[in-house]
C-alpha positions, 0 to 999 in steps of 0.5 A: 275901759283902759287898763291902768299900768304902773310906772314901768308900764306893767298891769297889776296881773303882770306882777308875781303874786304870793299865796296868802295863808292865815295861821292862828296861835290859840293860847290858854293855860292848862294845869298851870302851864301856858299851852297852845292848840295844835292840829294834825291830820292823819291823812297827809303826814304833815305833822302838828301845826297851828290851825290855818288855811289859804285865803280864798279869792274875795275873802277877808283875812278875818273870815279866813281865820274864823273859817280855819278855826271852825273847820280845822279846830271845831271852835267858833266865837273866838276873837283873834287879832292880827299878830305879824306877817311871816314872809321868809322866802323859804318858810313853805316848801310848796312855794311862795307863801306869806302867812298873816299870823293871828293870836287869841287867848281863851280859857281852856274850857272853850277848847276840846282835845281829840285825836287830831287836836291837842293842847300842848305846853309851850315848853314841850312843843313837838316838831311843827311844820313850816315856821309855826314854832316861830309864830308860837314864840312871837305870840307868847312874847306878845301875850307876856308883854300884855300881862306885864302891864295888866292883871288879866287882860285875856280874862283867863281867870273867872272873877272874882279871884284871889291875889294868889290865883292871879299870881299863879296865872302870871307865873304860868303865862310869864314862865317864871316865879314871882315874889308874892309880896312884890307881885301883890304891891304891883297888882293892887292898884289895878284891882278892885276889892269885892269885900268878900273872902275865900278860904284857901288851904289851912291859912286865913281866908283870902280877899277876893278881887275884880279887875278894876 
């Protein structure tokens, strides 16, 4: 079979190829703080970073992501989505490496900390390897954009919930204080009342809602 060549008469294998990696920002809320899952390895001295791996020959990106989460973080059953391709030439001191970054947002109960795993508030990130801080920031911006237009798109709250619980979640995700009355007016059209109440503190019971 004749080898196909491009307009400059070069074969596919004649072109330089970068290594391709996948890195995933797994975000959650812990103690009212937006946090990210970081992994570390005591034996390589590389420091804290996002769970990731190199793409194997014949492997799809999603399969590589799921493999890295399973092998590096010990978690399965997540639904990460592609976030952005990070391709700065100097991003990896080992050579030319592209990272196809992914993001997932889950309840903290699905993630377990250990000596080599930590859930770290994004406001208190340690020094991260490569450009992983930039990936975290990109993922946080995407999550915050999602929460500006919907009550709880990542379903971080267990349903049903009160408006106060929803506001505290938004404050954690968005990293800012919100005016209670303004927030309530913005969210009510996007929620469905359950007809049930729940006591919160010493005040009168609060109405419970579900995502519409």
